[in-house]
N, CA, C, O and the ligand as a Tripos MOL2 file, in Angstrom:
@<TRIPOS>MOLECULE
protein
  249   247    63     0     0
PROTEIN
NO_CHARGES

@<TRIPOS>ATOM
      1 N          21.0600    8.4790   17.5090 N.3       1 MET1
      2 CA         20.7520    8.1330   16.1120 C.3       1 MET1
      3 C          20.7600    6.6220   15.9470 C.2       1 MET1
      4 O          21.6680    5.9360   16.4150 O.2       1 MET1
      5 N          19.7530    6.1260   15.2870 N.am      2 THR2
      6 CA         19.6530    4.6810   15.0950 C.3       2 THR2
      7 C          20.1710    4.2970   13.7140 C.2       2 THR2
      8 O          20.0360    5.0410   12.7430 O.2       2 THR2
      9 N          20.7530    3.1400   13.6620 N.am      3 ALA3
     10 CA         21.2600    2.6500   12.3800 C.3       3 ALA3
     11 C          20.0990    2.2920   11.4640 C.2       3 ALA3
     12 O          19.0530    1.8300   11.9190 O.2       3 ALA3
     13 N          20.2930    2.5080   10.1890 N.am      4 ALA4
     14 CA         19.2360    2.1720    9.2350 C.3       4 ALA4
     15 C          19.0970    0.6620    9.1520 C.2       4 ALA4
     16 O          20.0870   -0.0610    9.0370 O.2       4 ALA4
     17 N          17.8660    0.1990    9.2120 N.am      5 PRO5
     18 CA         17.6700   -1.2510    9.1250 C.3       5 PRO5
     19 C          18.0350   -1.7660    7.7270 C.2       5 PRO5
     20 O          17.8810   -1.0670    6.7250 O.2       5 PRO5
     21 N          18.5120   -2.9820    7.6970 N.am      6 LYS6
     22 CA         18.8950   -3.5670    6.4010 C.3       6 LYS6
     23 C          17.6650   -3.8430    5.5550 C.2       6 LYS6
     24 O          17.6510   -3.6330    4.3420 O.2       6 LYS6
     25 N          16.6410   -4.3200    6.2330 N.am      7 ARG7
     26 CA         15.4070   -4.5950    5.5040 C.3       7 ARG7
     27 C          14.3210   -3.6640    6.0060 C.2       7 ARG7
     28 O          14.3490   -3.2310    7.1580 O.2       7 ARG7
     29 N          13.3610   -3.3560    5.1400 N.am      8 LEU8
     30 CA         12.2550   -2.5110    5.5580 C.3       8 LEU8
     31 C          11.4560   -3.2300    6.6270 C.2       8 LEU8
     32 O          11.0460   -4.3750    6.4400 O.2       8 LEU8
     33 N          11.2360   -2.5600    7.7440 N.am      9 PRO9
     34 CA         10.4240   -3.2000    8.7810 C.3       9 PRO9
     35 C           8.9660   -3.2460    8.3560 C.2       9 PRO9
     36 O           8.5210   -2.4650    7.5140 O.2       9 PRO9
     37 N           8.2470   -4.1590    8.9440 N.am     10 ARG10
     38 CA          6.8050   -4.2350    8.7120 C.3      10 ARG10
     39 C           6.2250   -2.8860    9.0920 C.2      10 ARG10
     40 O           6.5710   -2.3300   10.1340 O.2      10 ARG10
     41 N           5.3500   -2.3580    8.2590 N.am     11 LYS11
     42 CA          4.8030   -1.0320    8.5300 C.3      11 LYS11
     43 C           3.9620   -1.0200    9.7930 C.2      11 LYS11
     44 O           3.1530   -1.9150   10.0360 O.2      11 LYS11
     45 N           4.1740    0.0120   10.5860 N.am     12 SER12
     46 CA          3.3730    0.1590   11.7980 C.3      12 SER12
     47 C           1.9880    0.6580   11.4140 C.2      12 SER12
     48 O           1.7660    1.1150   10.2930 O.2      12 SER12
     49 N           1.0660    0.5630   12.3560 N.am     13 GLY13
     50 CA         -0.2840    1.0410   12.1020 C.3      13 GLY13
     51 C          -0.2910    2.5180   11.7400 C.2      13 GLY13
     52 O          -1.0650    2.9710   10.8960 O.2      13 GLY13
     53 N           0.6060    3.2660   12.4140 N.am     14 ARG14
     54 CA          0.6330    4.7040   12.1620 C.3      14 ARG14
     55 C           1.1540    5.0120   10.7640 C.2      14 ARG14
     56 O           0.6220    5.8840   10.0760 O.2      14 ARG14
     57 N           2.1790    4.3070   10.3510 N.am     15 ALA15
     58 CA          2.7230    4.5150    9.0050 C.3      15 ALA15
     59 C           1.6810    4.1340    7.9590 C.2      15 ALA15
     60 O           1.5300    4.7940    6.9310 O.2      15 ALA15
     61 N           0.9770    3.0660    8.2490 N.am     16 ARG16
     62 CA         -0.0410    2.6020    7.3050 C.3      16 ARG16
     63 C          -1.1620    3.6300    7.1930 C.2      16 ARG16
     64 O          -1.6640    3.8950    6.1000 O.2      16 ARG16
     65 N          -1.5490    4.2040    8.3240 N.am     17 ARG17
     66 CA         -2.6230    5.2010    8.2910 C.3      17 ARG17
     67 C          -2.1790    6.4590    7.5540 C.2      17 ARG17
     68 O          -2.9700    7.0640    6.8310 O.2      17 ARG17
     69 N          -0.9310    6.8540    7.7290 N.am     18 ALA18
     70 CA         -0.4170    8.0300    7.0420 C.3      18 ALA18
     71 C          -0.4360    7.7740    5.5370 C.2      18 ALA18
     72 O          -0.7920    8.6440    4.7420 O.2      18 ALA18
     73 N          -0.0440    6.5630    5.1760 N.am     19 GLU19
     74 CA         -0.0340    6.1690    3.7730 C.3      19 GLU19
     75 C          -1.4480    6.2030    3.2030 C.2      19 GLU19
     76 O          -1.6770    6.7090    2.1050 O.2      19 GLU19
     77 N          -2.3950    5.6530    3.9690 N.am     20 ASP20
     78 CA         -3.7850    5.6360    3.5270 C.3      20 ASP20
     79 C          -4.2830    7.0520    3.2660 C.2      20 ASP20
     80 O          -4.9910    7.2970    2.2890 O.2      20 ASP20
     81 N          -3.9090    7.9880    4.1460 N.am     21 ALA21
     82 CA         -4.3630    9.3670    3.9980 C.3      21 ALA21
     83 C          -3.7840    9.9900    2.7290 C.2      21 ALA21
     84 O          -4.4710   10.7180    2.0120 O.2      21 ALA21
     85 N          -2.5250    9.6980    2.4640 N.am     22 ILE22
     86 CA         -1.8740   10.2380    1.2670 C.3      22 ILE22
     87 C          -2.5350    9.6770    0.0150 C.2      22 ILE22
     88 O          -2.8080   10.4060   -0.9390 O.2      22 ILE22
     89 N          -2.7840    8.3860    0.0320 N.am     23 ILE23
     90 CA         -3.4080    7.7300   -1.1250 C.3      23 ILE23
     91 C          -4.8170    8.2760   -1.3470 C.2      23 ILE23
     92 O          -5.2120    8.5660   -2.4760 O.2      23 ILE23
     93 N          -5.5790    8.4140   -0.2370 N.am     24 ALA24
     94 CA         -6.9460    8.9300   -0.3540 C.3      24 ALA24
     95 C          -6.9380   10.3440   -0.9270 C.2      24 ALA24
     96 O          -7.7690   10.6850   -1.7690 O.2      24 ALA24
     97 N          -5.9930   11.1620   -0.4650 N.am     25 ALA25
     98 CA         -5.9060   12.5400   -0.9410 C.3      25 ALA25
     99 C          -5.5360   12.5740   -2.4220 C.2      25 ALA25
    100 O          -6.0760   13.3770   -3.1830 O.2      25 ALA25
    101 N          -4.6290   11.7140   -2.8210 N.am     26 ALA26
    102 CA         -4.2030   11.6690   -4.2190 C.3      26 ALA26
    103 C          -5.3690   11.2700   -5.1170 C.2      26 ALA26
    104 O          -5.5590   11.8350   -6.1940 O.2      26 ALA26
    105 N          -6.1470   10.2870   -4.6600 N.am     27 ILE27
    106 CA         -7.3020    9.8330   -5.4400 C.3      27 ILE27
    107 C          -8.3280   10.9560   -5.5410 C.2      27 ILE27
    108 O          -8.9440   11.1640   -6.5870 O.2      27 ILE27
    109 N          -8.4990   11.6720   -4.4380 N.am     28 GLN28
    110 CA         -9.4830   12.7430   -4.3930 C.3      28 GLN28
    111 C          -9.1710   13.8450   -5.4010 C.2      28 GLN28
    112 O         -10.0870   14.4320   -5.9770 O.2      28 GLN28
    113 N          -7.9060   14.1270   -5.6170 N.am     29 ILE29
    114 CA         -7.5610   15.1830   -6.5670 C.3      29 ILE29
    115 C          -7.3640   14.6340   -7.9680 C.2      29 ILE29
    116 O          -6.8770   15.3320   -8.8570 O.2      29 ILE29
    117 N          -7.7450   13.3800   -8.1580 N.am     30 GLY30
    118 CA         -7.7420   12.8200   -9.5020 C.3      30 GLY30
    119 C          -6.4570   12.1510   -9.9320 C.2      30 GLY30
    120 O          -6.2500   11.8930  -11.1180 O.2      30 GLY30
    121 N          -5.5830   11.8650   -8.9640 N.am     31 CYS31
    122 CA         -4.3490   11.1620   -9.3140 C.3      31 CYS31
    123 C          -4.5780    9.6640   -9.2330 C.2      31 CYS31
    124 O          -5.3820    9.1800   -8.4360 O.2      31 CYS31
    125 N          -3.8700    8.9570  -10.0550 N.am     32 ARG32
    126 CA         -3.9210    7.5040   -9.9640 C.3      32 ARG32
    127 C          -2.7050    7.0950   -9.1720 C.2      32 ARG32
    128 O          -1.5920    7.5560   -9.4260 O.2      32 ARG32
    129 N          -2.9290    6.2330   -8.2180 N.am     33 VAL33
    130 CA         -1.8110    5.7940   -7.3980 C.3      33 VAL33
    131 C          -1.5820    4.3050   -7.6020 C.2      33 VAL33
    132 O          -2.4880    3.5600   -7.9750 O.2      33 VAL33
    133 N          -0.3710    3.9040   -7.3520 N.am     34 ALA34
    134 CA         -0.0370    2.4880   -7.4250 C.3      34 ALA34
    135 C           0.6290    2.1020   -6.1140 C.2      34 ALA34
    136 O           1.5060    2.8100   -5.6190 O.2      34 ALA34
    137 N           0.2080    0.9790   -5.5590 N.am     35 VAL35
    138 CA          0.8450    0.4660   -4.3490 C.3      35 VAL35
    139 C           1.2260   -0.9850   -4.6110 C.2      35 VAL35
    140 O           0.5450   -1.6920   -5.3540 O.2      35 VAL35
    141 N           2.3200   -1.4210   -3.9950 N.am     36 PRO36
    142 CA          2.6860   -2.8190   -4.1960 C.3      36 PRO36
    143 C           1.7780   -3.7340   -3.3790 C.2      36 PRO36
    144 O           1.4140   -3.4170   -2.2470 O.2      36 PRO36
    145 N           1.4250   -4.8580   -3.9620 N.am     37 CYS37
    146 CA          0.5860   -5.8430   -3.2820 C.3      37 CYS37
    147 C           1.2940   -6.3370   -2.0270 C.2      37 CYS37
    148 O           2.4840   -6.6530   -2.0470 O.2      37 CYS37
    149 N           0.5320   -6.3980   -0.9270 N.am     38 ASP38
    150 CA          1.0610   -6.8610    0.3510 C.3      38 ASP38
    151 C           1.5990   -8.2800    0.2720 C.2      38 ASP38
    152 O           2.5110   -8.6530    1.0100 O.2      38 ASP38
    153 N           1.0320   -9.0540   -0.6170 N.am     39 ARG39
    154 CA          1.3390  -10.4690   -0.6410 C.3      39 ARG39
    155 C           2.4300  -10.8040   -1.6700 C.2      39 ARG39
    156 O           3.3810  -11.5210   -1.3610 O.2      39 ARG39
    157 N           2.2850  -10.2830   -2.8850 N.am     40 CYS40
    158 CA          3.2240  -10.6820   -3.9380 C.3      40 CYS40
    159 C           4.0850   -9.5340   -4.4370 C.2      40 CYS40
    160 O           5.0220   -9.7550   -5.2050 O.2      40 CYS40
    161 N           3.7820   -8.3020   -4.0110 N.am     41 GLY41
    162 CA          4.6200   -7.1750   -4.3980 C.3      41 GLY41
    163 C           4.3380   -6.6000   -5.7690 C.2      41 GLY41
    164 O           5.0070   -5.6630   -6.2030 O.2      41 GLY41
    165 N           3.3520   -7.1530   -6.4540 N.am     42 GLN42
    166 CA          3.0060   -6.6420   -7.7740 C.3      42 GLN42
    167 C           2.3310   -5.2880   -7.6290 C.2      42 GLN42
    168 O           1.5740   -5.0660   -6.6840 O.2      42 GLN42
    169 N           2.6010   -4.3840   -8.5590 N.am     43 TRP43
    170 CA          2.0120   -3.0470   -8.4680 C.3      43 TRP43
    171 C           0.5380   -3.0850   -8.7990 C.2      43 TRP43
    172 O           0.1120   -3.7090   -9.7710 O.2      43 TRP43
    173 N          -0.2430   -2.3930   -7.9550 N.am     44 LEU44
    174 CA         -1.6820   -2.3630   -8.1230 C.3      44 LEU44
    175 C          -2.1250   -0.9530   -8.4380 C.2      44 LEU44
    176 O          -1.6830    0.0000   -7.7960 O.2      44 LEU44
    177 N          -2.9950   -0.8130   -9.4220 N.am     45 THR45
    178 CA         -3.5160    0.5120   -9.7670 C.3      45 THR45
    179 C          -5.0340    0.5430   -9.7040 C.2      45 THR45
    180 O          -5.6280    1.6210   -9.6720 O.2      45 THR45
    181 N          -5.6630   -0.6110   -9.6840 N.am     46 GLU46
    182 CA         -7.1260   -0.6450   -9.6230 C.3      46 GLU46
    183 C          -7.5510   -0.1470   -8.2390 C.2      46 GLU46
    184 O          -7.0630   -0.6520   -7.2270 O.2      46 GLU46
    185 N          -8.4700    0.8560   -8.1830 N.am     47 PRO47
    186 CA         -8.8360    1.4700   -6.8890 C.3      47 PRO47
    187 C          -9.1660    0.4700   -5.7930 C.2      47 PRO47
    188 O          -8.7550    0.6420   -4.6450 O.2      47 PRO47
    189 N          -9.9140   -0.5870   -6.1490 N.am     48 ARG48
    190 CA        -10.2870   -1.5540   -5.1160 C.3      48 ARG48
    191 C          -9.0760   -2.3230   -4.6080 C.2      48 ARG48
    192 O          -8.9780   -2.6390   -3.4220 O.2      48 ARG48
    193 N          -8.1620   -2.6180   -5.5160 N.am     49 SER49
    194 CA         -6.9500   -3.3330   -5.1290 C.3      49 SER49
    195 C          -6.0570   -2.4320   -4.2890 C.2      49 SER49
    196 O          -5.4410   -2.8740   -3.3190 O.2      49 SER49
    197 N          -5.9960   -1.1510   -4.6800 N.am     50 VAL50
    198 CA         -5.1790   -0.1890   -3.9340 C.3      50 VAL50
    199 C          -5.7100   -0.0720   -2.5100 C.2      50 VAL50
    200 O          -4.9400   -0.0470   -1.5500 O.2      50 VAL50
    201 N          -7.0460    0.0020   -2.3810 N.am     51 ALA51
    202 CA         -7.6540    0.1410   -1.0590 C.3      51 ALA51
    203 C          -7.3560   -1.0770   -0.1890 C.2      51 ALA51
    204 O          -7.1360   -0.9520    1.0160 O.2      51 ALA51
    205 N          -7.3500   -2.2520   -0.8110 N.am     52 ALA52
    206 CA         -7.1350   -3.4830   -0.0500 C.3      52 ALA52
    207 C          -5.6520   -3.8080    0.0770 C.2      52 ALA52
    208 O          -5.2600   -4.6520    0.8830 O.2      52 ALA52
    209 N          -4.8290   -3.1310   -0.7290 N.am     53 ARG53
    210 CA         -3.3850   -3.4180   -0.7800 C.3      53 ARG53
    211 C          -3.1120   -4.8330   -1.2630 C.2      53 ARG53
    212 O          -2.0690   -5.4160   -0.9650 O.2      53 ARG53
    213 N          -4.0390   -5.3630   -1.9940 N.am     54 ARG54
    214 CA         -3.8300   -6.7020   -2.5440 C.3      54 ARG54
    215 C          -4.4800   -6.7940   -3.9100 C.2      54 ARG54
    216 O          -5.5460   -6.2240   -4.1410 O.2      54 ARG54
    217 N          -3.8470   -7.4980   -4.7950 N.am     55 GLY55
    218 CA         -4.4260   -7.7220   -6.1100 C.3      55 GLY55
    219 C          -5.5990   -8.6710   -5.9890 C.2      55 GLY55
    220 O          -5.7660   -9.3400   -4.9690 O.2      55 GLY55
    221 N          -6.4170   -8.7280   -7.0400 N.am     56 PRO56
    222 CA         -7.6160   -9.5730   -6.9990 C.3      56 PRO56
    223 C          -7.2990  -11.0370   -6.7040 C.2      56 PRO56
    224 O          -8.0430  -11.7030   -5.9840 O.2      56 PRO56
    225 N          -6.2100  -11.5310   -7.2510 N.am     57 GLN57
    226 CA         -5.8660  -12.9420   -7.0130 C.3      57 GLN57
    227 C          -5.4400  -13.1810   -5.5710 C.2      57 GLN57
    228 O          -5.8280  -14.1750   -4.9590 O.2      57 GLN57
    229 N          -4.6510  -12.2780   -5.0390 N.am     58 CYS58
    230 CA         -4.1880  -12.4420   -3.6690 C.3      58 CYS58
    231 C          -5.3280  -12.2480   -2.6900 C.2      58 CYS58
    232 O          -5.3230  -12.8330   -1.6070 O.2      58 CYS58
    233 N          -6.3200  -11.4210   -3.0630 N.am     59 ARG59
    234 CA         -7.4590  -11.2120   -2.1830 C.3      59 ARG59
    235 C          -8.2950  -12.4860   -2.1060 C.2      59 ARG59
    236 O          -8.8550  -12.8200   -1.0630 O.2      59 ARG59
    237 N          -8.3640  -13.1860   -3.2360 N.am     60 ARG60
    238 CA         -9.1920  -14.3910   -3.2960 C.3      60 ARG60
    239 C          -8.6080  -15.5110   -2.4350 C.2      60 ARG60
    240 O          -9.3280  -16.1450   -1.6650 O.2      60 ARG60
    241 N          -7.3110  -15.7500   -2.5650 N.am     61 ARG61
    242 CA         -6.7510  -16.8480   -1.7790 C.3      61 ARG61
    243 C          -5.9750  -16.3480   -0.5600 C.2      61 ARG61
    244 O          -4.7440  -16.3190   -0.5470 O.2      61 ARG61
    245 N          -6.7180  -15.9660    0.4360 N.am     62 VAL62
    246 CA         -6.0990  -15.5390    1.6980 C.3      62 VAL62
    247 C          -6.0810  -16.7200    2.6500 C.2      62 VAL62
    248 O          -5.6050  -16.5970    3.7780 O.2      62 VAL62
    249 ZN         -0.5580   -9.9710   -4.9740 Zn       63 ZN63
@<TRIPOS>BOND
     1     1     2 1
     2     2     3 1
     3     3     4 2
     4     3     5 am
     5     5     6 1
     6     6     7 1
     7     7     8 2
     8     7     9 am
     9     9    10 1
    10    10    11 1
    11    11    12 2
    12    11    13 am
    13    13    14 1
    14    14    15 1
    15    15    16 2
    16    15    17 am
    17    17    18 1
    18    18    19 1
    19    19    20 2
    20    19    21 am
    21    21    22 1
    22    22    23 1
    23    23    24 2
    24    23    25 am
    25    25    26 1
    26    26    27 1
    27    27    28 2
    28    27    29 am
    29    29    30 1
    30    30    31 1
    31    31    32 2
    32    31    33 am
    33    33    34 1
    34    34    35 1
    35    35    36 2
    36    35    37 am
    37    37    38 1
    38    38    39 1
    39    39    40 2
    40    39    41 am
    41    41    42 1
    42    42    43 1
    43    43    44 2
    44    43    45 am
    45    45    46 1
    46    46    47 1
    47    47    48 2
    48    47    49 am
    49    49    50 1
    50    50    51 1
    51    51    52 2
    52    51    53 am
    53    53    54 1
    54    54    55 1
    55    55    56 2
    56    55    57 am
    57    57    58 1
    58    58    59 1
    59    59    60 2
    60    59    61 am
    61    61    62 1
    62    62    63 1
    63    63    64 2
    64    63    65 am
    65    65    66 1
    66    66    67 1
    67    67    68 2
    68    67    69 am
    69    69    70 1
    70    70    71 1
    71    71    72 2
    72    71    73 am
    73    73    74 1
    74    74    75 1
    75    75    76 2
    76    75    77 am
    77    77    78 1
    78    78    79 1
    79    79    80 2
    80    79    81 am
    81    81    82 1
    82    82    83 1
    83    83    84 2
    84    83    85 am
    85    85    86 1
    86    86    87 1
    87    87    88 2
    88    87    89 am
    89    89    90 1
    90    90    91 1
    91    91    92 2
    92    91    93 am
    93    93    94 1
    94    94    95 1
    95    95    96 2
    96    95    97 am
    97    97    98 1
    98    98    99 1
    99    99   100 2
   100    99   101 am
   101   101   102 1
   102   102   103 1
   103   103   104 2
   104   103   105 am
   105   105   106 1
   106   106   107 1
   107   107   108 2
   108   107   109 am
   109   109   110 1
   110   110   111 1
   111   111   112 2
   112   111   113 am
   113   113   114 1
   114   114   115 1
   115   115   116 2
   116   115   117 am
   117   117   118 1
   118   118   119 1
   119   119   120 2
   120   119   121 am
   121   121   122 1
   122   122   123 1
   123   123   124 2
   124   123   125 am
   125   125   126 1
   126   126   127 1
   127   127   128 2
   128   127   129 am
   129   129   130 1
   130   130   131 1
   131   131   132 2
   132   131   133 am
   133   133   134 1
   134   134   135 1
   135   135   136 2
   136   135   137 am
   137   137   138 1
   138   138   139 1
   139   139   140 2
   140   139   141 am
   141   141   142 1
   142   142   143 1
   143   143   144 2
   144   143   145 am
   145   145   146 1
   146   146   147 1
   147   147   148 2
   148   147   149 am
   149   149   150 1
   150   150   151 1
   151   151   152 2
   152   151   153 am
   153   153   154 1
   154   154   155 1
   155   155   156 2
   156   155   157 am
   157   157   158 1
   158   158   159 1
   159   159   160 2
   160   159   161 am
   161   161   162 1
   162   162   163 1
   163   163   164 2
   164   163   165 am
   165   165   166 1
   166   166   167 1
   167   167   168 2
   168   167   169 am
   169   169   170 1
   170   170   171 1
   171   171   172 2
   172   171   173 am
   173   173   174 1
   174   174   175 1
   175   175   176 2
   176   175   177 am
   177   177   178 1
   178   178   179 1
   179   179   180 2
   180   179   181 am
   181   181   182 1
   182   182   183 1
   183   183   184 2
   184   183   185 am
   185   185   186 1
   186   186   187 1
   187   187   188 2
   188   187   189 am
   189   189   190 1
   190   190   191 1
   191   191   192 2
   192   191   193 am
   193   193   194 1
   194   194   195 1
   195   195   196 2
   196   195   197 am
   197   197   198 1
   198   198   199 1
   199   199   200 2
   200   199   201 am
   201   201   202 1
   202   202   203 1
   203   203   204 2
   204   203   205 am
   205   205   206 1
   206   206   207 1
   207   207   208 2
   208   207   209 am
   209   209   210 1
   210   210   211 1
   211   211   212 2
   212   211   213 am
   213   213   214 1
   214   214   215 1
   215   215   216 2
   216   215   217 am
   217   217   218 1
   218   218   219 1
   219   219   220 2
   220   219   221 am
   221   221   222 1
   222   222   223 1
   223   223   224 2
   224   223   225 am
   225   225   226 1
   226   226   227 1
   227   227   228 2
   228   227   229 am
   229   229   230 1
   230   230   231 1
   231   231   232 2
   232   231   233 am
   233   233   234 1
   234   234   235 1
   235   235   236 2
   236   235   237 am
   237   237   238 1
   238   238   239 1
   239   239   240 2
   240   239   241 am
   241   241   242 1
   242   242   243 1
   243   243   244 2
   244   243   245 am
   245   245   246 1
   246   246   247 1
   247   247   248 2
@<TRIPOS>SUBSTRUCTURE
     1 MET1         2 RESIDUE 1 A MET
     2 THR2         6 RESIDUE 1 A THR
     3 ALA3        10 RESIDUE 1 A ALA
     4 ALA4        14 RESIDUE 1 A ALA
     5 PRO5        18 RESIDUE 1 A PRO
     6 LYS6        22 RESIDUE 1 A LYS
     7 ARG7        26 RESIDUE 1 A ARG
     8 LEU8        30 RESIDUE 1 A LEU
     9 PRO9        34 RESIDUE 1 A PRO
    10 ARG10       38 RESIDUE 1 A ARG
    11 LYS11       42 RESIDUE 1 A LYS
    12 SER12       46 RESIDUE 1 A SER
    13 GLY13       50 RESIDUE 1 A GLY
    14 ARG14       54 RESIDUE 1 A ARG
    15 ALA15       58 RESIDUE 1 A ALA
    16 ARG16       62 RESIDUE 1 A ARG
    17 ARG17       66 RESIDUE 1 A ARG
    18 ALA18       70 RESIDUE 1 A ALA
    19 GLU19       74 RESIDUE 1 A GLU
    20 ASP20       78 RESIDUE 1 A ASP
    21 ALA21       82 RESIDUE 1 A ALA
    22 ILE22       86 RESIDUE 1 A ILE
    23 ILE23       90 RESIDUE 1 A ILE
    24 ALA24       94 RESIDUE 1 A ALA
    25 ALA25       98 RESIDUE 1 A ALA
    26 ALA26      102 RESIDUE 1 A ALA
    27 ILE27      106 RESIDUE 1 A ILE
    28 GLN28      110 RESIDUE 1 A GLN
    29 ILE29      114 RESIDUE 1 A ILE
    30 GLY30      118 RESIDUE 1 A GLY
    31 CYS31      122 RESIDUE 1 A CYS
    32 ARG32      126 RESIDUE 1 A ARG
    33 VAL33      130 RESIDUE 1 A VAL
    34 ALA34      134 RESIDUE 1 A ALA
    35 VAL35      138 RESIDUE 1 A VAL
    36 PRO36      142 RESIDUE 1 A PRO
    37 CYS37      146 RESIDUE 1 A CYS
    38 ASP38      150 RESIDUE 1 A ASP
    39 ARG39      154 RESIDUE 1 A ARG
    40 CYS40      158 RESIDUE 1 A CYS
    41 GLY41      162 RESIDUE 1 A GLY
    42 GLN42      166 RESIDUE 1 A GLN
    43 TRP43      170 RESIDUE 1 A TRP
    44 LEU44      174 RESIDUE 1 A LEU
    45 THR45      178 RESIDUE 1 A THR
    46 GLU46      182 RESIDUE 1 A GLU
    47 PRO47      186 RESIDUE 1 A PRO
    48 ARG48      190 RESIDUE 1 A ARG
    49 SER49      194 RESIDUE 1 A SER
    50 VAL50      198 RESIDUE 1 A VAL
    51 ALA51      202 RESIDUE 1 A ALA
    52 ALA52      206 RESIDUE 1 A ALA
    53 ARG53      210 RESIDUE 1 A ARG
    54 ARG54      214 RESIDUE 1 A ARG
    55 GLY55      218 RESIDUE 1 A GLY
    56 PRO56      222 RESIDUE 1 A PRO
    57 GLN57      226 RESIDUE 1 A GLN
    58 CYS58      230 RESIDUE 1 A CYS
    59 ARG59      234 RESIDUE 1 A ARG
    60 ARG60      238 RESIDUE 1 A ARG
    61 ARG61      242 RESIDUE 1 A ARG
    62 VAL62      246 RESIDUE 1 A VAL
    63 ZN63       249 GROUP 0 **** ****
């Protein structure tokens, strides 16, 4: 058994893909999802922002 990390580790590709599948499925059945922005942590609900995991402002200044 491994000790729980103090901080959330950076998401692995597999975790990210699982998340993407869940989000896509939720959108497909008409649910609105919110994900925190990768850059600033602000909650995003706009479909394009959710898909990119970044708010419009953070997407602009990469
Ligand atoms: Zn942001």
